[in-house]
C-alpha positions in Angstrom: 106.9 63.4 6.0 110.5 64.4 6.2 111.5 64.8 2.5 109.7 65.3 -0.8 111.4 64.1 -4.0 110.1 65.9 -7.0 110.2 64.0 -10.3 109.4 64.7 -13.9 106.7 62.8 -15.7 108.6 60.4 -17.9 105.3 59.6 -19.7 105.0 63.3 -20.8 101.2 62.8 -20.7 98.3 64.6 -19.0 96.6 61.3 -18.4 99.5 59.1 -17.2 102.3 59.7 -14.7 105.5 57.6 -14.8 108.3 58.2 -12.4 111.7 57.7 -14.1 113.4 54.6 -12.7 116.6 56.4 -12.0 114.8 59.1 -10.0 112.9 56.5 -7.9 116.2 54.6 -7.3 117.9 57.8 -6.1 115.0 58.6 -3.8 114.9 55.1 -2.5 118.7 55.0 -1.8 118.6 58.4 -0.1 115.7 57.4 2.1 117.4 54.1 3.0 120.7 55.9 3.8 118.8 58.2 6.2 116.9 55.5 7.9 113.6 56.6 6.2 111.1 54.8 4.1 109.1 56.0 1.1 105.6 56.5 2.3 103.8 57.1 -1.0 103.4 59.3 -4.1 101.9 62.7 -4.8 100.6 64.0 -8.1 98.2 66.5 -9.5 95.0 66.3 -11.5 94.7 69.4 -13.5 91.1 69.1 -14.8 89.4 66.6 -12.4 88.8 66.1 -8.7 91.4 65.0 -6.2 90.3 61.4 -6.5 92.1 58.4 -7.9 91.4 57.8 -11.5 91.0 54.2 -12.9 94.6 54.6 -14.1 95.8 55.7 -10.6 94.1 52.6 -9.2 95.5 50.2 -11.8 99.1 51.6 -11.3 99.1 51.7 -7.5 102.2 49.8 -6.8 102.2 49.4 -3.0 99.2 48.8 -0.7 101.2 50.4 2.2 101.7 53.7 0.3 99.7 56.9 0.7 98.5 58.3 -2.6 98.2 62.1 -2.3 96.4 63.9 -5.1 96.2 67.7 -5.6 93.4 68.9 -7.8 94.1 72.1 -9.7 90.7 72.2 -11.4 89.3 75.1 -9.3 90.9 78.4 -8.4 91.7 77.0 -4.9 93.6 73.7 -5.1 92.4 70.8 -3.1 94.6 68.1 -1.6 93.3 64.6 -0.5 95.1 61.4 0.4 94.1 57.7 -0.1 95.1 54.2 0.4 94.5 51.8 -2.5 94.5 48.1 -1.7 93.4 45.5 -4.2 91.5 48.2 -6.2 89.6 49.5 -3.1 90.0 53.2 -2.5 89.9 54.5 1.1 90.3 58.2 1.9 92.6 59.3 4.7 92.5 62.4 6.9 95.1 65.0 5.9 96.6 67.2 8.6 98.9 70.0 7.4 101.5 71.2 9.9 102.5 74.9 10.0 
């Protein structure tokens, strides 16, 4: 990953996350201008495990994306990544670089 584009939750909900269209368009244009591609999305679950919820699965827009979820439920946050293809969830290995 070369760049992270933080976005506000347009839905203003603890159960639903919506990236504002303008923010996504700006990120997409910046990535394209730099010869990059958007690889996925990252969001947090404040009260549940770092595992895709039914809403996450239903809203997964691209089968090529990586869906990174950080759980803040416990004192020590946990981070996991998934691919979601046709409703099927597959966990990926995450390697953090120093």
